[in-house]
MIDOSE-1310 file (N, C-alpha, C; in nm, 2 decimals, decimal comma, always signed):
residues 268
mtyk	+1,65/+5,55/-13,00/+1,66/+5,54/-12,86/+1,49/+5,56/-12,83; +1,41/+5,47/-12,74/+1,28/+5,48/-12,72/+1,25/+5,56/-12,59; +1,16/+5,65/-12,58/+1,13/+5,72/-12,48/+0,98/+5,71/-12,49; +0,92/+5,75/-12,33/+0,78/+5,75/-12,29/+0,72/+5,91/-12,29
hiiv	+0,80/+5,97/-12,24/+0,73/+6,11/-12,21/+0,77/+6,23/-12,33; +0,85/+6,20/-12,42/+0,91/+6,31/-12,53/+0,92/+6,20/-12,63; +0,91/+6,28/-12,73/+0,93/+6,23/-12,89/+1,01/+6,30/-12,95; +1,15/+6,23/-13,03/+1,24/+6,30/-13,09/+1,25/+6,26/-13,22
eied	+1,25/+6,35/-13,31/+1,24/+6,32/-13,45/+1,37/+6,42/-13,52; +1,42/+6,34/-13,63/+1,54/+6,41/-13,69/+1,51/+6,41/-13,83; +1,51/+6,53/-13,93/+1,48/+6,54/-14,05/+1,54/+6,66/-14,12; +1,62/+6,66/-14,23/+1,72/+6,77/-14,31/+1,79/+6,84/-14,18
eiat	+1,83/+6,77/-14,10/+1,95/+6,80/-14,02/+1,87/+6,88/-13,92; +1,77/+6,88/-13,90/+1,67/+6,94/-13,75/+1,62/+6,85/-13,68; +1,66/+6,87/-13,56/+1,63/+6,74/-13,46/+1,49/+6,83/-13,39; +1,38/+6,76/-13,37/+1,25/+6,82/-13,30/+1,23/+6,74/-13,19
ltln	+1,26/+6,79/-13,06/+1,20/+6,73/-12,91/+1,09/+6,78/-12,88; +0,99/+6,67/-12,87/+0,86/+6,75/-12,82/+0,81/+6,66/-12,69; +0,81/+6,76/-12,57/+0,76/+6,71/-12,46/+0,63/+6,66/-12,48; +0,58/+6,54/-12,43/+0,47/+6,47/-12,47/+0,40/+6,41/-12,34
rpgk	+0,34/+6,50/-12,27/+0,24/+6,46/-12,15/+0,13/+6,58/-12,18; +0,07/+6,59/-12,26/-0,04/+6,68/-12,29/-0,12/+6,65/-12,20; -0,20/+6,58/-12,13/-0,29/+6,56/-12,02/-0,24/+6,65/-11,96; -0,11/+6,67/-11,89/-0,07/+6,73/-11,78/+0,00/+6,87/-11,80
lnal	-0,03/+6,90/-11,92/+0,01/+7,05/-12,00/+0,17/+7,02/-11,99; +0,22/+6,89/-12,00/+0,37/+6,87/-12,02/+0,45/+6,88/-11,90; +0,37/+6,88/-11,79/+0,45/+6,90/-11,65/+0,57/+6,82/-11,64; +0,67/+6,86/-11,57/+0,80/+6,80/-11,57/+0,80/+6,67/-11,41
npli	+0,80/+6,57/-11,46/+0,83/+6,46/-11,36/+0,97/+6,41/-11,37; +1,00/+6,32/-11,29/+1,15/+6,25/-11,30/+1,17/+6,18/-11,40; +1,06/+6,11/-11,45/+1,13/+6,07/-11,60/+1,16/+6,15/-11,71; +1,05/+6,20/-11,71/+1,04/+6,33/-11,85/+1,19/+6,40/-11,83
lrem	+1,22/+6,45/-11,72/+1,32/+6,52/-11,69/+1,47/+6,43/-11,74; +1,46/+6,34/-11,70/+1,57/+6,22/-11,72/+1,57/+6,22/-11,89; +1,45/+6,18/-11,95/+1,47/+6,18/-12,11/+1,52/+6,29/-12,15; +1,44/+6,39/-12,13/+1,50/+6,53/-12,19/+1,65/+6,54/-12,17
atai	+1,73/+6,54/-12,06/+1,86/+6,53/-12,03/+1,93/+6,45/-12,11; +1,89/+6,33/-12,14/+1,96/+6,22/-12,19/+1,93/+6,26/-12,38; +1,82/+6,27/-12,42/+1,81/+6,32/-12,57/+1,87/+6,42/-12,60; +1,89/+6,57/-12,52/+1,96/+6,65/-12,55/+2,11/+6,63/-12,55
klln	+2,17/+6,55/-12,44/+2,31/+6,50/-12,49/+2,32/+6,41/-12,61; +2,24/+6,35/-12,62/+2,27/+6,22/-12,75/+2,27/+6,33/-12,87; +2,17/+6,43/-12,92/+2,15/+6,51/-13,00/+2,27/+6,60/-13,05; +2,32/+6,66/-12,93/+2,47/+6,73/-12,93/+2,56/+6,65/-12,96
eddr	+2,59/+6,52/-12,94/+2,69/+6,44/-13,00/+2,66/+6,39/-13,13; +2,51/+6,40/-13,19/+2,52/+6,34/-13,33/+2,54/+6,45/-13,45; +2,63/+6,43/-13,52/+2,67/+6,51/-13,64/+2,58/+6,53/-13,75; +2,45/+6,47/-13,71/+2,34/+6,48/-13,83/+2,26/+6,62/-13,80
vkvl	+2,26/+6,63/-13,67/+2,21/+6,74/-13,62/+2,26/+6,89/-13,64; +2,20/+6,98/-13,69/+2,29/+7,10/-13,69/+2,20/+7,17/-13,60; +2,07/+7,18/-13,55/+1,97/+7,27/-13,51/+1,86/+7,18/-13,43; +1,84/+7,23/-13,27/+1,74/+7,16/-13,22/+1,61/+7,24/-13,20
imtg	+1,48/+7,20/-13,22/+1,37/+7,26/-13,20/+1,32/+7,20/-13,07; +1,26/+7,27/-12,98/+1,19/+7,21/-12,85/+1,05/+7,27/-12,86; +0,96/+7,18/-12,83/+0,79/+7,22/-12,85/+0,73/+7,13/-12,73; +0,63/+7,18/-12,72/+0,54/+7,09/-12,63/+0,41/+7,02/-12,73
agrg	+0,35/+6,88/-12,66/+0,23/+6,85/-12,76/+0,14/+6,90/-12,66; -0,01/+6,90/-12,75/-0,10/+6,98/-12,71/-0,11/+7,11/-12,69; -0,19/+7,16/-12,58/-0,23/+7,33/-12,58/-0,11/+7,40/-12,48; -0,02/+7,31/-12,46/+0,09/+7,38/-12,34/+0,23/+7,32/-12,38
fcsg	+0,32/+7,45/-12,36/+0,46/+7,43/-12,37/+0,52/+7,31/-12,28; +0,52/+7,39/-12,16/+0,51/+7,31/-12,05/+0,48/+7,40/-11,91; +0,42/+7,32/-11,79/+0,34/+7,41/-11,70/+0,43/+7,39/-11,57; +0,55/+7,33/-11,59/+0,65/+7,34/-11,46/+0,64/+7,20/-11,38
adls	+0,65/+7,19/-11,30/+0,69/+7,09/-11,21/+0,56/+7,00/-11,17; +0,56/+6,89/-11,22/+0,44/+6,81/-11,15/+0,42/+6,78/-11,00; +0,34/+6,85/-10,94/+0,32/+6,84/-10,82/+0,23/+6,73/-10,73; +0,18/+6,66/-10,85/+0,08/+6,55/-10,81/+0,13/+6,38/-10,81
gdts	+0,29/+6,40/-10,85/+0,35/+6,29/-10,84/+0,39/+6,23/-10,72; +0,40/+6,11/-10,65/+0,46/+6,04/-10,52/+0,62/+6,08/-10,52; +0,68/+6,10/-10,63/+0,83/+6,15/-10,61/+0,85/+6,27/-10,61; +0,92/+6,35/-10,54/+0,95/+6,51/-10,59/+1,05/+6,51/-10,70
itdr	+1,04/+6,58/-10,79/+1,15/+6,59/-10,88/+1,29/+6,61/-10,84; +1,29/+6,68/-10,72/+1,44/+6,71/-10,67/+1,48/+6,65/-10,55; +1,42/+6,52/-10,52/+1,48/+6,41/-10,44/+1,55/+6,36/-10,52; +1,70/+6,38/-10,43/+1,82/+6,33/-10,48/+1,83/+6,16/-10,45
kqpg	+1,73/+6,11/-10,38/+1,72/+5,96/-10,35/+1,62/+5,88/-10,46; +1,55/+5,96/-10,54/+1,49/+5,89/-10,62/+1,55/+5,81/-10,71; +1,49/+5,68/-10,76/+1,55/+5,58/-10,81/+1,63/+5,62/-10,94; +1,75/+5,57/-10,99/+1,84/+5,62/-11,10/+1,94/+5,71/-11,10
vsra	+1,94/+5,80/-10,96/+1,98/+5,89/-10,97/+2,14/+5,85/-10,90; +2,24/+5,88/-10,99/+2,38/+5,84/-10,97/+2,43/+5,96/-10,86; +2,56/+5,88/-10,80/+2,62/+5,96/-10,72/+2,66/+6,09/-10,76; +2,72/+6,12/-10,85/+2,74/+6,23/-10,93/+2,61/+6,34/-10,98
esis	+2,51/+6,24/-10,99/+2,39/+6,35/-11,00/+2,34/+6,41/-10,88; +2,32/+6,32/-10,79/+2,28/+6,35/-10,65/+2,36/+6,49/-10,59; +2,48/+6,52/-10,62/+2,56/+6,63/-10,59/+2,58/+6,76/-10,68; +2,49/+6,71/-10,77/+2,50/+6,85/-10,89/+2,37/+6,94/-10,85
pfag	+2,37/+7,08/-10,88/+2,28/+7,17/-10,86/+2,16/+7,14/-10,90; +2,05/+7,12/-10,80/+1,91/+7,10/-10,81/+1,90/+6,99/-10,89; +1,94/+6,88/-10,83/+1,93/+6,76/-10,90/+1,77/+6,73/-10,94; +1,77/+6,67/-11,08/+1,64/+6,64/-11,13/+1,61/+6,77/-11,22
lgwg	+1,55/+6,87/-11,16/+1,50/+6,99/-11,25/+1,59/+7,06/-11,33; +1,74/+7,03/-11,30/+1,82/+7,10/-11,35/+1,90/+7,02/-11,44; +1,90/+6,92/-11,46/+1,96/+6,81/-11,57/+1,92/+6,85/-11,72; +1,82/+6,90/-11,74/+1,80/+6,94/-11,85/+1,85/+7,06/-11,92
iqqm	+1,85/+7,15/-11,80/+1,90/+7,31/-11,81/+2,08/+7,25/-11,83; +2,11/+7,20/-11,76/+2,26/+7,16/-11,78/+2,30/+7,13/-11,92; +2,22/+7,04/-11,99/+2,24/+6,96/-12,11/+2,24/+7,07/-12,20; +2,12/+7,17/-12,18/+2,11/+7,28/-12,27/+2,22/+7,37/-12,29
srft	+2,25/+7,41/-12,15/+2,35/+7,49/-12,17/+2,51/+7,45/-12,23; +2,50/+7,33/-12,23/+2,61/+7,26/-12,32/+2,62/+7,24/-12,45; +2,48/+7,26/-12,50/+2,42/+7,23/-12,65/+2,54/+7,32/-12,74; +2,61/+7,28/-12,84/+2,67/+7,36/-12,89/+2,62/+7,44/-13,02
kpii	+2,49/+7,38/-13,06/+2,43/+7,42/-13,17/+2,31/+7,48/-13,14; +2,22/+7,57/-13,24/+2,12/+7,64/-13,19/+2,04/+7,54/-13,14; +1,96/+7,63/-13,06/+1,81/+7,57/-13,00/+1,71/+7,67/-13,00; +1,60/+7,63/-13,07/+1,49/+7,72/-13,08/+1,38/+7,65/-13,00
aavn	+1,32/+7,73/-12,92/+1,19/+7,67/-12,83/+1,08/+7,74/-12,91; +1,00/+7,65/-12,97/+0,86/+7,67/-13,02/+0,76/+7,67/-12,92; +0,73/+7,79/-12,86/+0,64/+7,82/-12,74/+0,49/+7,79/-12,79; +0,41/+7,71/-12,77/+0,30/+7,68/-12,85/+0,20/+7,70/-12,74
gpav	+0,20/+7,73/-12,61/+0,11/+7,75/-12,50/+0,17/+7,82/-12,38; +0,11/+7,78/-12,25/+0,17/+7,82/-12,15/+0,31/+7,76/-12,09; +0,41/+7,85/-12,05/+0,56/+7,80/-12,04/+0,53/+7,89/-11,88; +0,55/+7,79/-11,77/+0,51/+7,84/-11,66/+0,62/+7,78/-11,51
gagl	+0,67/+7,84/-11,46/+0,75/+7,80/-11,36/+0,89/+7,74/-11,41; +0,91/+7,62/-11,38/+1,03/+7,54/-11,46/+1,01/+7,52/-11,61; +0,90/+7,56/-11,68/+0,88/+7,52/-11,80/+0,93/+7,67/-11,88; +0,90/+7,77/-11,80/+0,97/+7,90/-11,83/+1,12/+7,90/-11,85
syal	+1,16/+7,82/-11,76/+1,30/+7,79/-11,74/+1,34/+7,75/-11,88; +1,29/+7,62/-11,93/+1,34/+7,54/-12,03/+1,32/+7,65/-12,17; +1,20/+7,72/-12,15/+1,19/+7,80/-12,28/+1,31/+7,93/-12,28; +1,35/+7,96/-12,16/+1,45/+8,07/-12,15/+1,60/+8,04/-12,18
aadi	+1,61/+7,87/-12,17/+1,74/+7,84/-12,19/+1,77/+7,80/-12,34; +1,68/+7,84/-12,42/+1,69/+7,80/-12,57/+1,76/+7,93/-12,62; +1,81/+7,94/-12,74/+1,90/+8,04/-12,76/+1,79/+8,15/-12,87; +1,66/+8,11/-12,90/+1,57/+8,15/-12,97/+1,47/+8,13/-12,93
rias	+1,32/+8,23/-12,93/+1,24/+8,18/-12,87/+1,09/+8,22/-12,97; +1,03/+8,14/-13,04/+0,95/+8,18/-13,12/+0,79/+8,13/-13,07; +0,70/+8,24/-13,04/+0,60/+8,21/-12,97/+0,45/+8,21/-13,05; +0,37/+8,13/-13,02/+0,22/+8,12/-13,06/+0,16/+8,24/-13,00
akas	+0,05/+8,30/-13,12/+0,00/+8,39/-13,04/-0,08/+8,37/-12,91; -0,11/+8,22/-12,87/-0,18/+8,16/-12,78/-0,09/+8,14/-12,67; +0,06/+8,16/-12,66/+0,14/+8,12/-12,56/+0,12/+8,24/-12,43; +0,15/+8,18/-12,32/+0,18/+8,30/-12,21/+0,30/+8,23/-12,14
fsai	+0,34/+8,33/-12,05/+0,43/+8,28/-11,99/+0,46/+8,36/-11,82; +0,48/+8,27/-11,73/+0,51/+8,33/-11,61/+0,59/+8,23/-11,50; +0,68/+8,34/-11,47/+0,76/+8,30/-11,33/+0,68/+8,30/-11,19; +0,59/+8,16/-11,19/+0,51/+8,17/-11,09/+0,52/+8,14/-10,93
fikr	+0,65/+8,11/-10,93/+0,71/+8,06/-10,80/+0,64/+8,16/-10,67; +0,65/+8,27/-10,69/+0,63/+8,37/-10,58/+0,50/+8,33/-10,50; +0,41/+8,29/-10,57/+0,26/+8,28/-10,57/+0,25/+8,13/-10,49; +0,38/+8,05/-10,50/+0,36/+7,94/-10,39/+0,46/+7,96/-10,29
glvp	+0,49/+8,09/-10,27/+0,61/+8,10/-10,15/+0,76/+8,09/-10,19; +0,77/+8,04/-10,32/+0,89/+8,00/-10,34/+0,98/+8,11/-10,45; +1,11/+8,06/-10,46/+1,17/+8,16/-10,56/+1,20/+8,08/-10,69; +1,22/+8,16/-10,81/+1,25/+8,11/-10,92/+1,37/+8,00/-10,91
dagi	+1,37/+7,90/-10,98/+1,50/+7,77/-11,00/+1,51/+7,74/-11,15; +1,57/+7,67/-11,16/+1,62/+7,57/-11,29/+1,69/+7,71/-11,39; +1,74/+7,81/-11,31/+1,80/+7,90/-11,43/+1,74/+8,05/-11,45; +1,61/+8,04/-11,40/+1,54/+8,17/-11,46/+1,62/+8,31/-11,41
sfyl	+1,65/+8,30/-11,27/+1,72/+8,40/-11,22/+1,85/+8,45/-11,31; +1,91/+8,37/-11,39/+2,04/+8,36/-11,47/+1,97/+8,44/-11,60; +1,89/+8,37/-11,65/+1,83/+8,40/-11,81/+1,76/+8,50/-11,83; +1,66/+8,52/-11,72/+1,56/+8,63/-11,74/+1,61/+8,79/-11,71
prlv	+1,71/+8,79/-11,63/+1,77/+8,93/-11,64/+1,83/+8,95/-11,74; +1,90/+8,89/-11,81/+1,97/+8,88/-11,94/+1,89/+8,90/-12,06; +1,74/+8,89/-12,06/+1,69/+8,89/-12,18/+1,58/+9,02/-12,15; +1,54/+9,07/-12,02/+1,44/+9,17/-12,03/+1,51/+9,26/-11,94
gvsk	+1,63/+9,27/-11,89/+1,69/+9,37/-11,79/+1,66/+9,32/-11,64; +1,74/+9,37/-11,56/+1,73/+9,33/-11,43/+1,58/+9,40/-11,35; +1,55/+9,52/-11,36/+1,43/+9,58/-11,31/+1,29/+9,51/-11,36; +1,29/+9,47/-11,49/+1,17/+9,41/-11,55/+1,18/+9,23/-11,46
amel	+1,29/+9,18/-11,51/+1,29/+9,06/-11,43/+1,25/+9,02/-11,30; +1,28/+9,16/-11,20/+1,28/+9,14/-11,07/+1,11/+9,13/-11,08; +1,04/+9,24/-11,14/+0,90/+9,29/-11,15/+0,85/+9,15/-11,17; +0,87/+9,07/-11,29/+0,82/+8,95/-11,32/+0,82/+8,83/-11,21
mwtg	+0,95/+8,82/-11,15/+0,97/+8,75/-11,05/+0,90/+8,75/-10,90; +0,88/+8,87/-10,87/+0,83/+8,92/-10,76/+0,69/+8,91/-10,76; +0,61/+8,94/-10,86/+0,48/+8,91/-10,87/+0,41/+8,79/-10,92; +0,51/+8,71/-11,00/+0,43/+8,59/-11,08/+0,35/+8,61/-11,18
eiid	+0,32/+8,74/-11,23/+0,24/+8,78/-11,34/+0,24/+8,69/-11,44; +0,13/+8,66/-11,50/+0,14/+8,57/-11,64/+0,13/+8,70/-11,72; +0,21/+8,68/-11,82/+0,21/+8,78/-11,94/+0,17/+8,71/-12,10; +0,11/+8,76/-12,19/+0,09/+8,68/-12,30/+0,19/+8,72/-12,40
area	+0,16/+8,65/-12,53/+0,30/+8,61/-12,61/+0,35/+8,77/-12,67; +0,24/+8,86/-12,71/+0,26/+9,01/-12,74/+0,35/+9,08/-12,64; +0,33/+9,07/-12,50/+0,39/+9,13/-12,42/+0,53/+9,10/-12,40; +0,53/+8,94/-12,41/+0,68/+8,87/-12,40/+0,77/+8,94/-12,51
erig	+0,69/+8,95/-12,61/+0,77/+8,98/-12,76/+0,82/+9,14/-12,74; +0,73/+9,22/-12,68/+0,73/+9,37/-12,63/+0,85/+9,39/-12,54; +0,89/+9,32/-12,46/+1,00/+9,33/-12,35/+1,11/+9,23/-12,39; +1,11/+9,16/-12,49/+1,25/+9,08/-12,54/+1,26/+8,95/-12,47
mvnr	+1,13/+8,89/-12,43/+1,13/+8,77/-12,35/+1,13/+8,65/-12,48; +1,08/+8,71/-12,58/+1,09/+8,62/-12,73/+1,10/+8,71/-12,86; +1,15/+8,63/-12,94/+1,19/+8,68/-13,04/+1,07/+8,74/-13,16; +0,97/+8,62/-13,16/+0,88/+8,69/-13,24/+0,76/+8,60/-13,21
vvph	+0,64/+8,68/-13,25/+0,52/+8,58/-13,24/+0,42/+8,54/-13,36; +0,39/+8,43/-13,37/+0,33/+8,38/-13,52/+0,18/+8,34/-13,49; +0,10/+8,34/-13,58/-0,02/+8,27/-13,58/-0,01/+8,12/-13,51; -0,07/+8,09/-13,43/-0,08/+7,95/-13,37/-0,05/+7,85/-13,47
delm	-0,14/+7,86/-13,56/-0,14/+7,72/-13,69/-0,02/+7,74/-13,75; +0,07/+7,84/-13,75/+0,21/+7,84/-13,82/+0,32/+7,84/-13,75; +0,29/+7,82/-13,62/+0,42/+7,79/-13,52/+0,55/+7,73/-13,57; +0,50/+7,60/-13,57/+0,60/+7,50/-13,64/+0,65/+7,51/-13,76
ksar	+0,56/+7,60/-13,87/+0,61/+7,60/-13,98/+0,73/+7,71/-13,96; +0,68/+7,82/-13,87/+0,81/+7,91/-13,88/+0,91/+7,90/-13,83; +0,87/+7,81/-13,71/+1,02/+7,75/-13,63/+1,11/+7,68/-13,74; +1,04/+7,58/-13,81/+1,12/+7,49/-13,90/+1,18/+7,58/-14,01
efal	+1,10/+7,68/-14,05/+1,20/+7,76/-14,17/+1,30/+7,82/-14,11; +1,32/+7,91/-14,01/+1,41/+7,96/-13,94/+1,53/+7,83/-13,92; +1,48/+7,70/-13,86/+1,55/+7,62/-13,85/+1,64/+7,57/-13,97; +1,55/+7,56/-14,08/+1,62/+7,53/-14,19/+1,73/+7,64/-14,25
qlas	+1,70/+7,75/-14,23/+1,81/+7,87/-14,26/+1,93/+7,84/-14,19; +1,91/+7,82/-14,09/+2,05/+7,77/-13,99/+2,11/+7,65/-14,03; +2,04/+7,56/-14,07/+2,08/+7,42/-14,09/+2,17/+7,43/-14,23; +2,12/+7,54/-14,33/+2,16/+7,54/-14,45/+2,31/+7,61/-14,45
gpsl	+2,32/+7,69/-14,36/+2,45/+7,78/-14,32/+2,56/+7,69/-14,31; +2,66/+7,81/-14,27/+2,80/+7,74/-14,25/+2,80/+7,72/-14,12; +2,76/+7,60/-14,05/+2,71/+7,57/-13,92/+2,82/+7,56/-13,83; +2,95/+7,56/-13,87/+3,06/+7,55/-13,78/+3,08/+7,69/-13,72
aidm	+3,07/+7,82/-13,83/+3,06/+7,92/-13,79/+2,90/+7,98/-13,69; +2,82/+7,90/-13,75/+2,69/+7,95/-13,66/+2,69/+7,87/-13,51; +2,76/+7,80/-13,49/+2,79/+7,72/-13,35/+2,88/+7,84/-13,26; +3,00/+7,87/-13,34/+3,09/+7,96/-13,29/+3,02/+8,08/-13,23
vkqm	+2,93/+8,15/-13,34/+2,87/+8,26/-13,28/+2,78/+8,24/-13,16; +2,71/+8,13/-13,15/+2,66/+8,08/-13,02/+2,75/+8,09/-12,91; +2,88/+8,03/-12,93/+2,96/+8,03/-12,83/+3,01/+8,17/-12,77; +3,03/+8,25/-12,86/+3,08/+8,40/-12,86/+2,99/+8,46/-12,79
awts	+2,86/+8,46/-12,84/+2,76/+8,51/-12,76/+2,76/+8,52/-12,62; +2,74/+8,39/-12,59/+2,74/+8,35/-12,45/+2,85/+8,37/-12,36; +2,98/+8,38/-12,43/+3,07/+8,40/-12,37/+3,10/+8,54/-12,32; +3,06/+8,63/-12,41/+3,07/+8,77/-12,40/+2,98/+8,83/-12,28
lktd	+2,88/+8,76/-12,21/+2,81/+8,78/-12,12/+2,89/+8,75/-11,98; +3,01/+8,68/-12,00/+3,10/+8,65/-11,88/+3,24/+8,74/-11,91; +3,25/+8,80/-12,02/+3,38/+8,85/-12,05/+3,38/+8,98/-11,96; +3,51/+9,03/-11,91/+3,51/+9,13/-11,86/+3,59/+9,26/-11,94
svit	+3,61/+9,25/-12,06/+3,64/+9,37/-12,16/+3,65/+9,31/-12,26; +3,62/+9,43/-12,36/+3,62/+9,40/-12,50/+3,74/+9,34/-12,56; +3,86/+9,37/-12,52/+3,98/+9,34/-12,52/+3,99/+9,19/-12,53; +3,94/+9,14/-12,41/+3,93/+8,97/-12,42/+3,86/+8,94/-12,49
qmgi	+3,74/+8,99/-12,53/+3,63/+8,91/-12,60/+3,67/+8,92/-12,77; +3,77/+9,03/-12,83/+3,83/+9,04/-12,93/+3,96/+8,92/-12,96; +3,99/+8,88/-12,83/+4,07/+8,76/-12,85/+3,99/+8,65/-12,86; +3,91/+8,61/-12,81/+3,81/+8,53/-12,82/+3,76/+8,48/-12,98
edym	+3,75/+8,66/-13,07/+3,68/+8,65/-13,19/+3,79/+8,62/-13,26; +3,92/+8,67/-13,26/+4,04/+8,62/-13,34/+4,08/+8,52/-13,35; +4,07/+8,43/-13,23/+4,08/+8,25/-13,22/+3,97/+8,19/-13,31; +3,84/+8,26/-13,28/+3,74/+8,16/-13,38/+3,74/+8,22/-13,52
qrva	+3,76/+8,33/-13,56/+3,78/+8,39/-13,69/+3,89/+8,30/-13,76; +4,01/+8,27/-13,71/+4,11/+8,16/-13,74/+4,02/+8,02/-13,77; +3,97/+7,97/-13,68/+3,94/+7,86/-13,70/+3,81/+7,86/-13,80; +3,74/+7,97/-13,82/+3,63/+7,95/-13,91/+3,73/+7,97/-14,07
gdse	+3,82/+8,06/-14,07/+3,92/+8,08/-14,17/+3,99/+7,98/-14,24; +3,99/+7,88/-14,18/+4,04/+7,74/-14,23/+3,95/+7,64/-14,26; +3,80/+7,70/-14,27/+3,72/+7,59/-14,26/+3,69/+7,59/-14,43; +3,63/+7,48/-14,48/+3,59/+7,44/-14,61/+3,47/+7,54/-14,65
dvke	+3,42/+7,58/-14,55/+3,28/+7,69/-14,55/+3,32/+7,80/-14,63; +3,45/+7,86/-14,56/+3,50/+7,97/-14,59/+3,53/+7,97/-14,76; +3,59/+7,87/-14,80/+3,64/+7,85/-14,93/+3,52/+7,87/-15,04; +3,43/+7,77/-14,98/+3,28/+7,77/-15,07/+3,22/+7,91/-15,06
gvaa	+3,22/+7,97/-14,95/+3,18/+8,11/-14,96/+3,21/+8,23/-15,07; +3,34/+8,21/-15,06/+3,41/+8,30/-15,11/+3,44/+8,24/-15,25; +3,43/+8,13/-15,31/+3,42/+8,08/-15,46/+3,26/+8,10/-15,50; +3,18/+8,10/-15,40/+3,03/+8,15/-15,45/+3,01/+8,28/-15,45
flek	+3,07/+8,35/-15,40/+3,08/+8,48/-15,42/+3,12/+8,55/-15,56; +3,27/+8,49/-15,57/+3,30/+8,51/-15,71/+3,22/+8,45/-15,83; +3,18/+8,36/-15,81/+3,10/+8,28/-15,92/+2,94/+8,32/-15,94; +2,90/+8,43/-15,85/+2,77/+8,47/-15,83/+2,65/+8,38/-15,83
rppr	+2,69/+8,28/-15,73/+2,58/+8,18/-15,71/+2,56/+8,14/-15,57; +2,46/+8,09/-15,51/+2,41/+8,07/-15,37/+2,50/+7,97/-15,33; +2,58/+8,00/-15,20/+2,68/+7,91/-15,14/+2,63/+7,77/-15,10; +2,70/+7,66/-15,13/+2,65/+7,53/-15,03/+2,75/+7,49/-14,96
fkgk	+2,73/+7,54/-14,83/+2,79/+7,48/-14,71/+2,77/+7,37/-14,66; +2,88/+7,30/-14,59/+2,90/+7,18/-14,57/+2,89/+7,15/-14,38; +2,93/+7,27/-14,35/+2,94/+7,29/-14,22/+3,07/+7,23/-14,15; +3,18/+7,25/-14,22/+3,31/+7,19/-14,22/+3,42/+7,30/-14,25
């Protein structure tokens, strides 16, 4: 499929989605939002893909909503919006976040520069964040008299704790990559020139693993945030362990252990 504002590449079972409006620091307009949502949905349905990397072209990850356009990105009457989409939460800006929340495979955000406003939302909606030493982060909404949107108030407290999340959302403070790592917003910080290499190495590690089990670990982890007791969560674990136990990958893992060789998982 051809896109105007994003680039999608698939290699070695890894998809890379690059926001491609570098002159605007990859700011979000209606078209890029629709393209992102469409691409993420299609990649989730593509069995060739085991891991998704999201990054930005140029010197920014995503600077948030593009306020210079003629059409508001949340205008429910903008061209191409279906009736179903028009009644969905935060039409436009939330489309990609919805598809990310439904994505069953690991998502790695390779944050190459500023992730600001709704751009921060898209970084936080990933499962793992690897940041360039040049990256920066801000829930900047309060400085415009606005409140955080596109899922920030859901993801940020879960990553950094409620008090720190409120501080960041109340002040709109811009923090650098090292501070983001210290508070748990990102998993690791790497030299700028090594960002995509590091993200791809981690993605390859996941893609070569037992992807059925890896996908279920993701589901278990997110489900645990909504589960009311350890007993309920252990029921989920038991069900998924039974699914994993019937897989070809478990047979291969046991055989590899007994034969003292590296396993060759197929994700089945």
